[in-house]
N, C-alpha and C positions, 0 to 999 in steps of 0.2 A: 309586530311584525313581522312576517316571515317574505324574506326576499331570496328567490332561487334566481342564479343565473346559468343559465343553460346557451351555450352556441358551440357547437358539434359540429363539425365539418364546414365552418362558416369560411375558412380561410382567411381568419383574422393573419395579420404579421406584422412584422414588426414590435416594438416594444410597448408594452402594454401598461396603464395606469389604473391602480386599483384604489386611489385614494378616495372616491366619493362614494365607496361601498361599505361603510361602517355596519349596518342594518343586516349586511349579507350573512344568510346562512349556509347555503349551497352554492358550489362556485363549479361549474363542470366547463372548463375551456379546452378541453381534450380534440384532438387530431385538427389545430390549427397549424399556421406558420408564424405561432408566436416564436421570437427571438430575443438574445440576449439575457439576461440577468434576471432570475427570481427578485422583483423588489423588494426591499427589507420591510416597507410601508405595508405588506401585506400581513406581516406579524400584527396590525391595529387593529386587522378584522376580529377582533377576541369572540365575536359570536360564532362564527363560524365551524360548521359541524363537518362539511364534508368539501375535499377540493380536489378536482381532476385537472389537472395539467399535462397527462401521456400524450403521446406523439405529436409534441412541437420540436421547436429548435432550441429549446431553452441552455443557456452555459451557465459557466460559472461556477462558485457555492451555493449552496444551498443556505438562507442566511439564518444564523440563529436566531433570529427574532420569531421565525416560526414556530421557534419550540414552545413561544407564549400562548400559542392556541390551546388551550387546555379541552375546548368544547370537540376538538377536531376527533372525528370515530371514523372516518373513512378519508384517506390520502392517498395520491396516486400521481407520483412523478415519473413513472416510467417513461421509455425509450426517448429521452431526451440528452443532452450532451452534458449532465452534470459531473462535476467533480468535488472531492474534498468530504470532509468528514462531517455525517449528519448529527443534528441535534438530538443530544441522547433520549428528550422526550420521543424521539419516532422509532426506540425499540420494541414499542408493542405493532407495529404495523407489519404486516405477511410482507416477506421477500419481494414477491410480484409489483408490490407497490414503488421499487425501486430500479428494477428489472433494467437495461439496456442504456445505463449508464454506466459505463465500464471502470471510471474513475473515482465512484463514490466509494466509500468507506464508511466502517462504525458500524453499533449494534441496529436494526440486524443485520448487517453484512459484517462482510470480515474486517477485522479488526485493521483499524489505521496503519500499525505498526508491521502488519504481517502484508500487508499492501505496499509501503514502502520496502521492505527488508527485500523482496521477492523481485522487485524491478532492479534494485541496487547491487545486491549479491547474485545476480543469475551468470555465471560464467559460460561458455561454449563449449560443447566437446573439445575440439581441439586445444582450447586453453587448458582444460581438464586435464588432458593428455601429457600436452606440453609442461606443466606443473609435474604431473607423475614422474616424466621421465628425467626431468632436473633433480628431481631429489634422489630419484636411484644414481644417478649418473654421479653426483655430488657425493653420495654415501658410499657408493663402492672407490672414487677416490681418495675419501679419507681414508678409508678400510686400507686400500692397498698402501699407503704413506704409513699408515700407523704400523703395518707388518714387516716395512723395510726398515723403518727405526729399529723395531723389535730385533730383527735381525742381525744390522749393523753392530747394537749393542750388544746383545749376544757372541757376534764373531770378536769384538775386540774383548770380549772379558774372559774369553778362553785363552785370548793371547797374553795377558796379565800374568805375569809370575806371582806365586804363591808361595810368602817367605817363612819359613820356618823361625824356629825360638833363634837358633845358631845363625840365623841369618842368611843362610845358603836358599838360594832358589828351588823350587820344584815345579817340574812342569808335568 
């Protein structure tokens, strides 16, 4: 039995329930006003070959249960508000399947380590300049202190009399 659901530009809104669609093979729910998270129960539609949830208002993480959809040969989750790491089984889908979800990561997108690192480690130009100036200032002060100490030691060393074997001091 072949079941195809296509609700393009019908402006469905709110959360969506997929529980009764076990025989569904193709699911096109693009360009609606679907919101909320993608239900993990969607991963129970094991016969699903095509899934298009693009241009909605879906948010949250892509459920790991979608990784069980081994029959899936077309996937489009683009232009939503999804975030987090994609299931590893999605690495074979094109980048365009996930575009417009700035906080998504994992293959085929950039790695999640890269994404997290760029946000956490990004310093403003002003902060970088301040750090460089602090390092230069501190280094200069340390060098000047060392030069002063060396000159003091050298001057005191010159004032110390040198004794010969007879006990007389030579200056």
